[in-house]
N, C-alpha and C positions, 0 to 999 in steps of 0.2 A: 270152123266150129259154129254151132248154132247159138245165137244169142237170143234168149227168151226175154225180150223187153217187157212183156206183160207180167211175168213172174217177178222180175226185178222191180217193176213199178209197184206191185203189191207189197213186196218186202221193204221197199224204201219209198213210202208214199209221199214224203214231203220233198222229194228230190226231182230235179229236172234231168231227164235221161236223153243222151244223144249218142247214137251209134255210128261208128265209122269203120271202114275197111282198111285204111292205110293212114292213120292219124299222124304217124311219125314221118310220113313222106309227102305225097302230093296234097294231103288234107291238113297239113300242119297249120295253115292259116286259121282253121277252125279252133285249134287249140289256143293260138295266140288271141283270138277273139274271146274265148272263154276266160282266159287269165285276166282280161281287162275288166271283167265283171267282178264286183266285190262278193265275198262269201267263200265258204269252203268249197274245194274242188277235189274230186277223186278221179284218178286216171286208172282204168281197169287193165293196165299193162305195166310190167316192170322192165320189159326188154330194152326200151329206150328212155329209162328214167333219167339218165344223165342229160340227154338232149332236152327233154321237157323241163328239167330243172334249170338248164342254161337259158332256155327260151323265156322262162318265167322269172328270171333274176330281178330282184327288186319288188316283187309282189309281197304285200304285207300279209295277206291271208294265206293260210297253209295249203299245201297240195299234198294229198295222200296218194300212194301208189299201191295197187293190189294186183296180184297175178290171178286172173280168172281163167287163163288159157290152160296152163299146165295143171292147175289145181282143180279145174272143173270141166272146161269145154273139151279138152283133149282126153277123151275117155270113151270107152265102149258104151257108157251110159250118159254121154254128153248131151243127148237130146232131153234128158230128164234133169239136167243140172241147173235149171233156172233158179229154183229156190236156193241152191248152194251159192250161186253167183250173187244173189241178193244178200245172203248172209255174209259173204266175204266183203262185199262193198259196205254193208252196214258196220261191220267190225272195223274196217279201215277208216271210217269217217269219225270214229271216236278220237278226240284230240288227246295227245300224250303230253303230260306236263314236262316242263324243262327240268333238267337234272344238272347237278353240279359236276365240275371237273376237278381232278387233282393234277397239278402241274409237276412234272418231273423233268430234270435237266441233266445233261451230260456234257462234260467238257472233253470227252474222248479219251480219257485215261482208261486203258484196257490192260488187263492181265491175261496172258495166254498161258494156259496150264496144260502141259503134256509131258512127253517122255523122250522124244528123239528129234531128228532133223526136220520131220514134218511140222513140228511145233515152231521151229525157227523159220521155216518157209512161210507159215501162216503170218508170222511177225513181219516178214519182208513184204508180203502182200498188203499189210495194213499200215506199214510204217509211214507212208506218205499221207495217210489220212488221219491216223490216231496216234496218241502218245502210248507207245507199246513197251511193255515189259514181258519178257518170256521167262517162265518158271518151269524148270525141268524136274520131274520127280524121279529119283534114283536113275539118273542118266547113265548110259553105258559109255562106249567109246564114241563120243560125239565130238566132231572136229569143230573148233572154235570158228565161228563165221566172221566175216568182215562186215559188221553192221554197226549202225549208230545207236541201236536200242540195247538196253542191258539184258543179259541172259544170266539167270541165277539158278541156284538149286533150292528146292524146298518141297515140303509136303503140306498141303492144306489140311489142317486138323478140323477146322470148324469154319463155317461161312454163315453170315447173316447179313441182313440189309436188303436193299432193293436197287432198282435201276437208278444210277446216279449216286448211290451211297452204299456200296458193298463194303463190308469189313471182314477181313480174313485173319484167322489165327494160323500161323505157319510154324511148323517144326522143321528141324534139320536145315535151317536156312543158311546159305553160304554163298558169297559172291565168288566168281572165278579169279584165280590168280592171273595177273597180266602176263606171266611167263608161260601160260598154257600154250603148248605147241601143237602136237598132232591130235591131242584130245584135251578135254577140259580137266583141269586140276583145281579143286576148290579149296578155299580157306577153311579154317576150323568152323564147324557148324555150331549154331545155337538155336534153341527152341523158344517158343512163346513170343515170336515176332508178330506184330500186327501190321497189316497192310490194308490200304484203302484204295478203291478204284471205282470208276463209273460203270465199267463193263467187265464181264468175265466170260472168256471163251475157254471152255473145258473140252479138250481133246485128249484127255488122259486115258480114257477107256475104263476108268473106275466107276463105282456107283455114283449117281448124281449127288451133288452137294446140297441140294434142296429137295424137300418133298414136293411132289407135283411140279417137277423142275421145268416142264414146258410152259407152265403158267407164270413163271417168275420172269418178269420183264428184265431185260439186260443180261440175263444168264443164258448163254448160248452153248449148246452141247452137241457134239458130233462124234460119231464112231471113227476112230483113227484109221480103221480098215476100210472106210468108205470115202474115197476121194471126192466124190460128188457131194456127199453130205458136208464134208469139210469146206468145200468151196462155197456152198450155199450159206453156211454159217459165217464165213469170212465176208461174203458180200453183204449179208444182213448187218454184220457189225459195223461195216464201213459207213453205213448211213445213220448210225445211232449217235449223232452229235447234235446238240442244240436243246431246245425246250420242246417237250411233248405233253399233250393233255390226255389223260385217261379218265373215263367216267368214275365218279364216286358211286360205286354200285350200291352201297349199304349206308343208310342213315341210322345212326345209333343214338338212343336216348338212355344215358346211364342211369337216370333216376327210375326207370322202369325195369332194370335188370334184376333178376332174382338169383344171381350166381352165388352170393355169399352174404352171410350176416354173422358178426362177432367171430370171424375167422372160422366159421363152419360152412362147408360147401353145400350148396343146394343144387340149383340147375346147372348142368354142364353140357347141355345138348350141343350148343354151337362149338364148344371146344372139341368135342368128340368128332364133329363132322367136317370141320374146316380142313380142306386138303392142302392148303399152302402154309398153314401155321401163322396166318395173319391175325388170329385171335389169341389173346393171352390174358390171364387173370390180372386184374388191377384193383386189389382191395375187394370191396363188396360188389363190384361189377367186373365186367371184362372190358378189354380195349381192342378195337378193330383197327389195324393198320391199313389205311386206305391205299398206301403206296404199294403194299404187298397183295392186297385183296384182288383176286382174279374174277370175281363176279359170279361164282357158281350159284349163290343164293341159298345154299342149304341152311345157313345160319338163320336167315330170315324166315324160311319155311318152317323151321323147327322151333323158333323162339315163341314161347307160350304167352309172353306178356306184350309182345310188339315192340320190345326195346330195339331189336334189329329189324329194320324195314327195308325191303328192296326198292330200288328207285328206277329200274329199267324194265317195265314201268312199275309204279306203285301198285300195291295189292288192290286198291279200290279201282284203279284204272283198268287193271286186268279183269276184274269182275264186270266193269262197264262194257268191255269188249265182248266178253262171253254173253252178256245179256243181249247186246245189240245183235250179235250173230245168231243166237238161238231163237230170239223172238222174230227176227226178220225171216229166218228160215221157215218158221211155222206160219207166219202171215202170208208167205209166198206160196204155201201149199205143201211144204215139205213134211215128211213124217219120219219118225224113229231116227233122229240124228245121232251120229257117232262122232264125238269130238276126238280128233287126233292131235294130241299135243306133241310138238316137235321143236327142235332148235333149227337155226339157220345153217350151221356148218354141216350137219349130218342129214337132218330131215329134209330140208329143201332140195338138195341135189337128188335124194332118193325119190322124192315125189316127181321131180322133173324127168328123171330117167324112166320112171314108170309111165309117165304121160307120153314121152317121145318114142319109147320102144316097146311098150306093153299096152295093157288095157286101161291104164289110168286109174284114178281113184273112183270108187263107187260114188254114185250120186248123193248118197246120204252121209258120206264121210266129210266132215268139216275140218280142214286142217287149221290148227291154231298155233301160229309160230310165236316163239318166245326167245329172248336172248339166251337163256339157259333153261333146259327142261327141269333141272333140279331146283329152280326157284318156285315151283308150284307148291302151294300150301294146301292144307285141308279145306280151307274156306273156298278155294276155287273148285275143288271137286264137288263139294256139297252144293255150291251154287249152281254148277253145271246141271246137276239133276233137278234142282228146283226150277231152273229155267226151261226144262223140258228135254234134256239129253237122255238118250236111251242107254248109251255106253260111253265110257271114257277109256281111250287107249294112249299109252305113252310110247313114243318111238325112240328106242335107245340103240346104241351101237351093239354089235354082236359081242365085242370086247370093249366095254367102256374104258375110255382113257383115264378116267378118274373115278374115285369112289362115288357111288350113287346110293349109299346106304340110307341117306336122309330121305330120298324119294321113296324107297321101298318101305321105310317106316311110315311115311305119310299114307301110302297105299294100304299098309297093314292096319292103320287106324281107320281109314275110310271104309274099308270092305265091311266090317261088322255093322257100321252105322247104316250103310246103304241096304245091306241084306236084312238087317233087323227091322227096317221100316217097310219091308215087303217087296223090295226090288229083287226078284229071284234071278239066279244065274250069275255067271262071271261078268259082272258089269265093269269092273275096273282092273285092268291088267296092263302089262308092258309087252311090247313087241321088240325083241332084241334081234336085230338083223342089219346087215350091210347090203342085202340083196333086195332090190326093188320088187322083184317077182314074189319073193317070200313075203314081203310086206303086203303086197296086193292080195295074195292068197289068204293071209291071216285076216285081213279086213273083210274080204268077201265071205269068209267062213263064219262070221258073227251072225248068230241067229237073230231074227227080228224079235224084239221084246217090247213090251208096253212101256210108256212113259207116264208122267203125271197127267191127269185128265185136263187140268187147266194150269199151264205154267205160271210161276210167280213172275211178277213184274217189278219187284223192288229194285231200287237203285240207291245205294247208300255209300257213304264215304267214311273214312276214319282209319283207325289202326286195324291190323289184321285180326286181333281178338274180337273187336266189335263186329267186324264183317262176318266172322265165323259164327258168333252167337246169333246174329240175325238170319244168316242163311240156314242154320240148323232149325231155328224156329219155323221158318217158312217151309222147309222140306218136311218137317214133322206135320205141319198143317195139311200139306198136299199129299202125303205118302199113302200108298195103297193100304198098308196095314200099320198105322201109327202105334208105336210101342213107347211107353214112358221111360223105361230104364234099359240101357244096353251096356253090357260089359265090354270093356276095351282092353287091348293088350297093354302090357307094361311099358311105360314110357310115354303113353298118350298124354297130351296136354290138357285133358279134361278128367275130372273125377272128384271123389270125395275123400275124406279121411275117416278112418275107423279108430276110435279112441276107447281104451279100456277105462270106463268111468270109475270103476272101483279103485284103480291105481292112480287116477288123476288127483293131484292135490290142489288144483286151481292156482298153480304158481304163475300161470299166464305168460310163461317165457315163450310159448309158441306164438302168442299174440304179438309180442314185440318183434319176433323174427319173421312173421308172415309179410311178404313184400306187397301183397295185393289186397290185404284186408279181408281175406276169406275167413280167417279166425279173428273174432272180435271179443272184447270184454264190455263191461258196463260200469261206468264210473260210480253208479249208485249202489251196486251190490255185487257179491262174488258170483260171476256167471261166465261161462264160456259159450260163445255162439259161433255158428259156422254158416257161411254163405257159399253154397256149392258152385254157383255160377261164376264166382271170382277165383276159384281154386285152379291153379295151373300145374299142380302136381310137381312142384319144384323140390319138395322133400326137406325144406329148411325146418319146418315144424318137427319133423321126425328126427332130424339131426340134433335139434336144440332141446327137445324134451328130456329133462333130467331123469324122469321115471321110465322113459322108453316105453310109453303106452300108446304111441301114435303109429299107425301104419297107413300107407297110401292105398287108395282103392280106385284104380282107373275105371271110369264109367262115364256115361252121359245120362243125365236125368233131365228130360225135356221140361219137367215141371219146375226145375230149379230157378230158371230165369224169372218166374212169376212168384216164387215162394218167398216168404219172409225169412229172416235169419233164424236158423234152427238152434234151439237151446240144447247144447251137448251136456252140460252139467251146471247145476245151480245149488248153492249151499247157503245156509244162514250166516250172515256176517257176524264177526266178533265185535262186540261193543265194548268200548273202553269202560272199565269199572269206575273210573274217576269222573269222566265227562259225558260218557254215553255215545261218543262219536264212533261210527264204524271204521275199523282200520285193518281188517284182515278177514280170514276165513276161520270161523269158530272151531270147526273140527281140527284144523291145523294147529291153532293155538292150544286147544285142549290136549292134543297129542304131544306137543312139545312140553307143556307143563307136566303131564303125566310121566314123561321120560326123565325130567330133571328133578322133580320133587323127591327128596330123600335119597337120591342117587348121585347127586353132585354136591360137592362141598359148599358151593355158593348158595344152594337152595335147600336147606334142611327141611324136613317134613314139618308142616305147620308154621313155618316162618313167614312173616309178612313180606319178605323179599319177593316171594313168589307172585305177589300182586303186580309187580312191575311188568311181568310177562303179559298181563291182561290189560295193559294200558297202551294208549296211542303214543306216538313218539314224543309229543309235547308233554303230556302228563308224566311220562316215564322220567324225563329229565328233571321235572320239578320234584317228583317223589324221591328220586335218588339224592337230590340236593338236600331236601328237608330231613331225610332219614340219615343223612351223612353216610350214605351207602358206600362202604369201602370194600371192593371186591377182593382185596388182599388181606382183610382182617382175619386173624387167626392162622394165617399161612406162615409157617416157620420161614425165617430168613434164609435165603439161599447162600450157600458157602461161596466165598469169593473165588474167582477163577485162579487156578494154579499157574504160576509162572516158572520161567527157567531158574530164577533165583531160589524158588521154593524147593525144586528138585536138587539143586546144588547144595542147599543148606542141609537137606535130609542126608545127602551123601556124606557131607562132612561130619554130621552127628554120628552116623554109623561107623565112620572110620575112627 
């Protein structure tokens, strides 16, 4: 391939560039010399990353690896790929923060769940390595084997837990009788039995015991009609003994969560999207089980407050990589870049196959690899266009293994924003294919379109919500046709509230329920204020309002970030008739007094008792004490409750 060192130098101006033909072979000494120099180092090849990592063991400064061969050089447009190489190198040089790990341990206690002799055979293969128990569901004529591990009967009704800590609820449980001869004869069965194990091998052929079962560590499942699949599962189970570390994919801040207030549900986006069931309600917030979480990132992408934040990498680091890639591409002379967002398991092999057996990626397509494609939030899409992207494409499987609803919701929110700001055409779509040639054709079919005249250069850190607000303001500033207000689809994390002012009583229950402070009051006077830039459309105000006069209005108003708090409703305060202190809303107090005067036995028309309704809490207590206010005065005494003796006495008198 042709290496355009000039373009790379323009895109990475503060770097020292050295080109080699066989760095992992005869020229390896040059790499060893480079590792002896302090500072960051980027190797533009991933083919021999393991060798380079071994040779640089003990180096304190990081080494980044990036593939410019399959991603750029091996292409029918490889001679024009210099700016893309610069972009890939610039993105790879952005440091990634360290993330936490979750430790999981297994002592090798495994339950093998199946129906026939094949289940027992799997137990034999694992008996020398694990603590095996075989459970047969509705077994037929199964001959009792000569084994050291137990074989029992049972049906798993429910399963929960994770690798190293599974808990199973079992019905129809029964051990075999020792007198079983040519077939198993079981003791009397019982239900509701609880069993615990570290590993679970399911070869029953029934429906999976867990949602998104292939993402549940420690739960191995194979088709009993596929011997090869069963053998792979057995071999995998054999090695699952000891302690293992998995990334803690999501950092969660409970104080930012807008799930619930006062037992009323507000935001439930993450609960709807989690494929593994790792997220559960926990009072006013949710709880994310790090041991179960598989790292799809949909919760973090959808979380409107930033309570759930993805860690591989964090959202701000993701934006830093996008920024470095797109700005380097432009500085190196590239035009109309297309950002291709893909994952490593599906996207990378597809790109490699297209490079080796096809025309490769077009020179203006910049592959952007992530741990999971579903981790992309609205802020990344908006920032990509602000940094100069012409199009954004998401590379998905033809048949996604797991639900990608969250990603499509993010796209559905981004499309009206981008188009509403004057970016014409289908700028944001997904390519669903497992065929590299189809992927290549779809990318080459994208028509060239204009980008922003002068890309933004902002570099910010913080929570996802802050990143989104800043990216939106920058894109609005640079947009071809800036529009102040754009309507968004239902469920968008941005918007306003519509309040029927005539029906609002200024009870301010919505203010106490709002988790972000978008709805506010004033300690000096009865007033309801609204700050649109803080609204996350969680719906708690709508659920809490006793008058049901609040509705959500998903939209984006680019003026909101600079606008002061909007006064929704303001009324004259009610002043205490005794001390003059404001203590409520005058219209509400007048309405209550009008409803009670002369219509309730405690407040006869013209009676001075009515004045206590127009007093503050302190003066009301004093007035009731001075007036010897007795709320039960004049009320006839209630008859005593009737007892069994009363009924028996009446019966005797009748007799």
